[in-house]
FIVODREN-838181 format. One record per residue: residue number from 1; residue in one letter; x, y, z of N, C-alpha, C, O in turn. Coordinates in steps of 0.02 Angstrom, whole numbers. Example, Ala and Ser with C-alpha at 12.3 -4.5 7.8 and 13.67 -1.06 7.14 Angstrom:
2
PT   num   residu      n.u      n.v      n.w     ca.u     ca.v     ca.w      c.u      c.v      c.w      o.u      o.v      o.w
PT     1        a      660     -284      390      615     -225      390      660     -165      390      712     -166      423
PT     2        s      642     -112      354      684      -53      357      645        2      394      670       57      402
***
This chain:
176
PT   num   residu      n.u      n.v      n.w     ca.u     ca.v     ca.w      c.u      c.v      c.w      o.u      o.v      o.w
PT     1        m     -975     -959      368     -942     -946      430     -976     -886      463     -978     -832      433
PT     2        i    -1001     -895      522    -1030     -839      559    -1004     -841      630    -1020     -887      669
PT     3        i     -964     -792      647     -940     -783      716     -972     -718      738     -955     -665      712
PT     4        d    -1016     -721      786    -1053     -662      807    -1014     -627      862    -1006     -652      918
PT     5        w     -989     -567      845     -951     -527      893     -995     -479      931     -971     -440      971
PT     6        s    -1061     -481      918    -1106     -432      949    -1111     -440     1024    -1126     -392     1059
PT     7        d    -1097     -501     1050    -1100     -510     1122    -1046     -469     1158    -1049     -460     1219
PT     8        l     -997     -445     1121     -943     -406     1151     -961     -332     1157     -925     -294     1190
PT     9        e    -1017     -312     1127    -1036     -241     1129    -1050     -218     1200    -1036     -160     1217
PT    10        g    -1077     -262     1241    -1089     -244     1311    -1025     -226     1347    -1023     -179     1386
PT    11        y     -972     -262     1333     -907     -246     1362     -883     -178     1337     -857     -138     1376
PT    12        v     -891     -165     1273     -868     -101     1245     -905      -43     1278     -874        7     1294
PT    13        d     -971      -50     1288    -1010        3     1319     -985       18     1390     -984       75     1411
PT    14        k     -964      -34     1425     -941      -25     1494     -869        0     1498     -851       38     1542
PT    15        l     -829      -21     1451     -757       -7     1456     -732       48     1409     -674       66     1412
PT    16        d     -775       74     1368     -758      127     1321     -699      108     1277     -699       55     1246
PT    17        a     -649      152     1273     -594      143     1226     -553       81     1241     -529       48     1194
PT    18        r     -545       63     1305     -505        3     1320     -539      -59     1292     -506     -102     1263
PT    19        g     -604      -64     1301     -641     -122     1275     -639     -126     1199     -629     -179     1170
PT    20        e     -648      -68     1168     -646      -67     1095     -576      -85     1070     -570     -119     1019
PT    21        g     -525      -63     1105     -456      -80     1087     -443     -155     1092     -410     -183     1048
PT    22        v     -468     -187     1145     -458     -259     1153     -494     -297     1098     -465     -342     1068
PT    23        i     -556     -278     1085     -594     -313     1032     -561     -301      964     -553     -348      925
PT    24        g     -542     -239      950     -509     -224      887     -445     -263      878     -431     -289      824
PT    25        h     -406     -269      932     -343     -306      929     -355     -378      909     -322     -404      864
PT    26        h     -402     -411      942     -415     -482      929     -448     -492      860     -433     -541      826
PT    27        f     -492     -446      841     -523     -451      776     -471     -442      721     -471     -478      671
PT    28        h     -425     -394      730     -372     -382      680     -328     -444      675     -309     -463      619
PT    29        r     -311     -474      731     -269     -534      729     -304     -590      690     -273     -626      652
PT    30        a     -370     -596      701     -408     -648      665     -408     -635      590     -397     -681      551
PT    31        v     -421     -573      571     -424     -555      499     -355     -566      468     -350     -595      413
PT    32        d     -302     -544      501     -234     -552      475     -217     -626      467     -191     -646      415
PT    33        s     -232     -666      517     -218     -737      515     -257     -772      460     -231     -816      426
PT    34        a     -320     -752      451     -361     -781      398     -332     -765      330     -330     -809      286
PT    35        g     -310     -704      320     -279     -685      256     -216     -724      242     -205     -745      185
PT    36        i     -175     -734      292     -114     -773      283     -131     -845      267      -96     -876      226
PT    37        e     -182     -873      297     -203     -942      284     -226     -950      211     -207     -998      178
PT    38        i     -265     -903      187     -289     -906      117     -231     -897       69     -227     -932       18
PT    39        q     -186     -851       84     -127     -841       43      -86     -906       39      -64     -926      -15
PT    40        r      -75     -938       96      -37    -1001       98      -71    -1054       55      -37    -1089       18
PT    41        a     -137    -1059       59     -173    -1109       20     -170    -1094      -55     -164    -1141      -95
PT    42        a     -173    -1031      -74     -169    -1013     -146     -100    -1030     -173      -95    -1056     -229
PT    43        i      -49    -1016     -136       20    -1033     -157       27    -1109     -164       58    -1133     -211
PT    44        a       -1    -1146     -116        2    -1219     -120      -36    -1244     -181      -14    -1292     -213
PT    45        n      -93    -1213     -197     -131    -1234     -256      -91    -1224     -320      -94    -1266     -365
PT    46        l      -53    -1170     -324      -13    -1158     -383       46    -1206     -388       72    -1219     -443
PT    47        a       68    -1232     -333      125    -1277     -333      106    -1349     -352      148    -1389     -370
PT    48        r       41    -1365     -347       18    -1432     -363       23    -1445     -438       23    -1398     -479
PT    49        s       26    -1508     -456       26    -1527     -526      -43    -1517     -557      -94    -1523     -522
PT    50        s      -45    -1501     -620     -108    -1496     -656     -136    -1566     -665      -99    -1613     -680
PT    51        a     -200    -1573     -656     -233    -1639     -660     -222    -1669     -730     -233    -1637     -781
PT    52        g     -199    -1731     -729     -193    -1768     -791     -129    -1754     -831     -113    -1793     -876
PT    53        r      -94    -1700     -816      -35    -1685     -856       30    -1702     -820       82    -1710     -852
PT    54        g       26    -1709     -755       85    -1726     -716      137    -1671     -716      194    -1682     -695
PT    55        k      119    -1612     -739      166    -1556     -740      138    -1500     -696       77    -1493     -689
PT    56        q      183    -1462     -668      162    -1405     -629      136    -1352     -677      168    -1336     -727
PT    57        f       77    -1323     -663       48    -1274     -708       89    -1210     -709      102    -1181     -761
PT    58        n      109    -1187     -650      144    -1123     -643      219    -1136     -646      253    -1138     -595
PT    59        r      245    -1145     -706      313    -1168     -715      366    -1118     -694      418    -1138     -667
PT    60        t      355    -1054     -705      408    -1005     -688      407     -987     -614      458     -967     -587
PT    61        g      350     -994     -582      344     -975     -512      327     -902     -501      317     -881     -444
PT    62        k      323     -863     -555      309     -791     -546      239     -779     -518      230     -736     -475
PT    63        l      190     -817     -541      122     -809     -516      120     -829     -442       89     -795     -401
PT    64        r      152     -883     -426      154     -906     -356      187     -854     -312      164     -842     -256
PT    65        q      240     -823     -336      275     -772     -297      235     -708     -291      245     -669     -244
PT    66        a      190     -697     -338      150     -634     -338       91     -637     -291       62     -585     -275
PT    67        v       70     -696     -269       12     -701     -225       29     -667     -159       79     -684     -126
PT    68        a      -12     -619     -139        2     -580      -79      -64     -563      -44     -117     -560      -75
PT    69        a      -58     -552       20     -115     -529       61     -100     -458       84      -46     -444      111
PT    70        g     -147     -414       73     -140     -344       94     -195     -326      143     -253     -343      132
PT    71        v     -178     -291      196     -226     -273      248     -245     -200      241     -203     -157      229
PT    72        e     -309     -187      249     -334     -118      247     -372     -105      312     -409     -148      336
PT    73        g     -363      -47      341     -396      -29      403     -351      -42      462     -344     -100      483
PT    74        r     -320        9      489     -271        0      542     -295       23      611     -265        6      661
PT    75        g     -348       61      614     -370       89      678     -400       36      723     -401      -23      708
PT    76        q     -425       60      780     -459       14      825     -528        0      799     -552       33      753
PT    77        g     -560      -50      827     -628      -67      806     -627     -122      754     -575     -154      742
PT    78        l     -684     -133      723     -692     -190      679     -684     -174      605     -696     -217      563
PT    79        g     -664     -113      588     -657      -94      518     -592     -118      489     -543      -80      486
PT    80        r     -589     -180      467     -528     -208      440     -546     -259      386     -594     -296      394
PT    81        q     -507     -260      334     -517     -311      283     -450     -331      254     -401     -293      257
PT    82        v     -448     -391      228     -387     -416      197     -403     -432      124     -454     -462      109
PT    83        s     -358     -412       80     -366     -427        8     -310     -475      -11     -251     -462        3
PT    84        i     -329     -529      -44     -280     -578      -66     -285     -582     -141     -339     -590     -169
PT    85        g     -229     -578     -175     -230     -582     -248     -159     -586     -275     -111     -590     -238
PT    86        a     -155     -584     -340      -91     -585     -374      -92     -529     -426     -123     -536     -479
PT    87        p      -58     -473     -411      -59     -416     -457      -13     -427     -517       36     -391     -526
PT    88        i      -30     -476     -556       10     -494     -614      -39     -502     -672      -94     -528     -662
PT    89        s      -21     -482     -731      -69     -476     -787     -105     -541     -804     -163     -538     -826
PT    90        y      -74     -598     -795     -106     -660     -816     -138     -699     -759     -158     -757     -768
PT    91        a     -144     -668     -700     -175     -703     -644     -249     -718     -657     -273     -773     -644
PT    92        a     -286     -669     -683     -358     -679     -696     -370     -732     -750     -413     -775     -740
PT    93        p     -333     -731     -807     -344     -784     -856     -327     -854     -828     -358     -903     -848
PT    94        v     -278     -858     -784     -263     -923     -754     -320     -945     -709     -343    -1002     -713
PT    95        e     -344     -900     -667     -399     -917     -620     -464     -932     -656     -497     -983     -641
PT    96        f     -483     -890     -703     -549     -895     -735     -548     -923     -806     -601     -939     -833
PT    97        g     -489     -928     -837     -485     -947     -906     -501     -887     -950     -512     -832     -926
PT    98        s     -501     -899    -1015     -519     -846    -1062     -556     -877    -1120     -548     -936    -1135
PT    99        s     -597     -838    -1152     -636     -864    -1208     -595     -859    -1272     -546     -822    -1276
PT   100        y     -617     -896    -1321     -582     -893    -1385     -589     -823    -1415     -638     -788    -1401
PT   101        g     -541     -805    -1455     -543     -739    -1486     -521     -683    -1441     -517     -625    -1462
PT   102        s     -506     -698    -1378     -485     -646    -1333     -412     -627    -1347     -380     -656    -1390
PT   103        k     -388     -579    -1311     -319     -556    -1319     -271     -614    -1307     -278     -651    -1258
PT   104        v     -223     -621    -1350     -175     -676    -1344     -108     -649    -1321      -93     -590    -1331
PT   105        p      -67     -691    -1289       -1     -669    -1268       42     -651    -1329       34     -681    -1382
PT   106        p       87     -603    -1322      131     -584    -1378      174     -644    -1399      199     -681    -1358
PT   107        r      182     -651    -1464      221     -708    -1491      293     -706    -1466      322     -759    -1451
PT   108        s      322     -647    -1461      392     -642    -1439      401     -669    -1368      451     -701    -1353
PT   109        r      352     -656    -1324      357     -681    -1255      346     -756    -1252      378     -791    -1213
PT   110        l      300     -780    -1294      290     -853    -1297      352     -889    -1323      371     -941    -1297
PT   111        a      385     -859    -1373      446     -889    -1400      501     -889    -1348      538     -939    -1341
PT   112        l      508     -835    -1311      558     -831    -1258      545     -884    -1205      591     -917    -1181
PT   113        w      482     -892    -1187      463     -942    -1137      479    -1012    -1163      505    -1054    -1126
PT   114        a      465    -1025    -1227      479    -1091    -1257      554    -1105    -1257      574    -1162    -1247
PT   115        k      594    -1054    -1268      667    -1063    -1266      690    -1081    -1196      729    -1128    -1187
PT   116        r      666    -1043    -1147      688    -1053    -1078      662    -1117    -1047      700    -1155    -1017
PT   117        k      597    -1130    -1055      565    -1184    -1018      559    -1250    -1057      559    -1303    -1027
PT   118        l      555    -1245    -1123      546    -1306    -1163      609    -1326    -1201      612    -1379    -1232
PT   119        g      661    -1283    -1197      724    -1298    -1230      721    -1292    -1306      764    -1319    -1340
PT   120        k      672    -1257    -1332      666    -1247    -1404      719    -1196    -1426      739    -1153    -1387
PT   121        s      740    -1201    -1488      790    -1153    -1512      761    -1114    -1570      718    -1138    -1607
PT   122        g      785    -1054    -1580      770    -1010    -1635      703    -1020    -1670      651    -1001    -1645
PT   123        r      706    -1050    -1730      648    -1058    -1773      595    -1103    -1740      535    -1090    -1746
PT   124        d      617    -1157    -1705      569    -1201    -1671      529    -1164    -1618      469    -1175    -1611
PT   125        a      562    -1119    -1583      527    -1080    -1531      476    -1033    -1564      421    -1024    -1538
PT   126        e      494    -1002    -1621      449     -957    -1656      388     -995    -1682      332     -971    -1677
PT   127        v      399    -1054    -1711      344    -1094    -1738      299    -1117    -1680      237    -1113    -1685
PT   128        w      329    -1139    -1626      289    -1160    -1567      248    -1102    -1542      189    -1110    -1526
PT   129        a      278    -1042    -1538      242     -983    -1513      184     -965    -1559      130     -948    -1535
PT   130        y      194     -970    -1625      140     -956    -1672       82    -1004    -1661       24     -983    -1658
PT   131        h       97    -1068    -1657       44    -1118    -1648        8    -1110    -1581      -53    -1118    -1577
PT   132        m       45    -1093    -1530       14    -1082    -1464      -31    -1020    -1466      -86    -1021    -1438
PT   133        q       -8     -968    -1499      -48     -907    -1505     -114     -922    -1543     -167     -899    -1522
PT   134        e     -110     -960    -1596     -170     -978    -1635     -216    -1024    -1594     -277    -1017    -1598
PT   135        r     -187    -1068    -1556     -228    -1112    -1514     -267    -1072    -1462     -326    -1083    -1451
PT   136        v     -233    -1024    -1430     -266     -982    -1381     -320     -940    -1415     -375     -931    -1387
PT   137        r     -306     -915    -1474     -354     -874    -1511     -417     -916    -1528     -473     -890    -1523
PT   138        r     -408     -979    -1548     -465    -1022    -1568     -501    -1052    -1508     -562    -1054    -1508
PT   139        q     -464    -1076    -1459     -494    -1115    -1405     -499    -1078    -1339     -538    -1097    -1295
PT   140        g     -461    -1025    -1331     -458     -992    -1266     -412    -1030    -1219     -374    -1074    -1240
PT   141        i     -416    -1013    -1156     -374    -1046    -1105     -420    -1076    -1053     -465    -1042    -1027
PT   142        k     -409    -1139    -1036     -449    -1170     -984     -430    -1139     -917     -372    -1123     -905
PT   143        p     -479    -1132     -873     -464    -1104     -807     -424    -1154     -764     -433    -1215     -769
PT   144        h     -381    -1127     -724     -343    -1164     -675     -350    -1127     -608     -303    -1094     -586
PT   145        p     -409    -1133     -577     -422    -1093     -517     -373    -1109     -460     -357    -1167     -447
PT   146        f     -352    -1057     -427     -307    -1065     -369     -330    -1023     -310     -318    -1042     -253
PT   147        m     -363     -965     -323     -384     -922     -267     -450     -945     -235     -453     -952     -174
PT   148        f     -501     -956     -275     -565     -976     -246     -561    -1044     -211     -589    -1052     -157
PT   149        p     -525    -1093     -239     -516    -1155     -202     -477    -1145     -137     -488    -1180      -88
PT   150        a     -432    -1096     -137     -394    -1081      -76     -441    -1057      -21     -434    -1077       37
PT   151        l     -489    -1015      -39     -538     -992       10     -580    -1050       35     -590    -1058       95
PT   152        d     -604    -1091      -11     -644    -1150        9     -604    -1196       54     -630    -1219      105
PT   153        d     -542    -1210       37     -500    -1255       76     -484    -1227      145     -470    -1265      191
PT   154        s     -486    -1162      152     -465    -1129      215     -523    -1116      263     -510    -1095      320
PT   155        m     -584    -1126      243     -641    -1105      284     -642    -1135      353     -656    -1101      402
PT   156        e     -626    -1199      359     -626    -1231      425     -574    -1200      471     -587    -1186      529
PT   157        t     -515    -1188      444     -461    -1156      483     -480    -1085      501     -467    -1063      557
PT   158        i     -511    -1049      455     -532     -980      469     -584     -979      524     -583     -935      568
PT   159        d     -631    -1026      523     -680    -1031      577     -646    -1040      644     -664    -1008      693
PT   160        r     -596    -1083      646     -559    -1095      709     -521    -1032      731     -520    -1016      790
PT   161        i     -491     -998      684     -453     -936      700     -500     -885      732     -484     -858      785
PT   162        f     -558     -872      700     -604     -823      727     -634     -844      793     -643     -803      838
PT   163        a     -649     -908      801     -675     -933      864     -624     -924      920     -641     -905      976
PT   164        h     -561     -939      905     -508     -932      955     -499     -859      975     -494     -843     1035
PT   165        e     -496     -814      926     -487     -743      942     -548     -714      978     -540     -670     1021
PT   166        h     -607     -739      963     -667     -717      998     -662     -736     1071     -675     -696     1116
PT   167        s     -643     -799     1084     -635     -823     1154     -581     -783     1190     -588     -766     1249
PT   168        a     -526     -769     1155     -472     -730     1186     -495     -659     1202     -476     -631     1254
PT   169        a     -536     -630     1159     -561     -563     1171     -607     -563     1232     -603     -517     1273
PT   170        v     -651     -612     1238     -696     -618     1295     -655     -624     1359     -670     -590     1408
PT   171        a     -604     -666     1359     -562     -676     1418     -525     -611     1437     -521     -593     1495
PT   172        a     -498     -577     1386     -462     -514     1400     -509     -461     1426     -490     -422     1470
PT   173        l     -569     -458     1399     -617     -408     1423     -640     -423     1494     -652     -377     1534
PT   174        a     -648     -486     1510     -669     -505     1578     -615     -488     1628     -631     -474     1686
PT   175        a     -553     -489     1608     -497     -474     1653     -488     -399     1665     -452     -380     1711
PT   176        l     -518     -357     1624     -511     -284     1632     -549     -259     1693     -548     -199     1707
***
């Protein structure tokens, strides 16, 4: 995606702070909208069923709820970026997977999860947790990407967002 905003520099030179403010406003709107679009797509990816299993991968919804877009750079001008992620400890292993022998989830948390989500009781939950812990230790965790596919799925919409805001900025600058 390449939206060239350099053609607006001529307006900025002529209009000083007003021109820079108009361009910054429209650029910020584009960045904010793009971040929201990627966030929406990541949440949708987590809500989909896992291929072949017919079950939702993110069963508790905590990872889906943790996906957020944060904006950095509030001033005028083009210095703005949006960060999209999930500040939760297991987001990276879900996205990228993990290799065998890596750190495994605590058995007590796995047992609690088995009780809540799988309906296992007492000893069955403990045995299930032990076997799951050993499986993760031997095989690792397969990746279930949700963020990078969200970016890929959103590119066409992001192109439209930036093109629209670029046109709006040109129109607003011409009206000054």
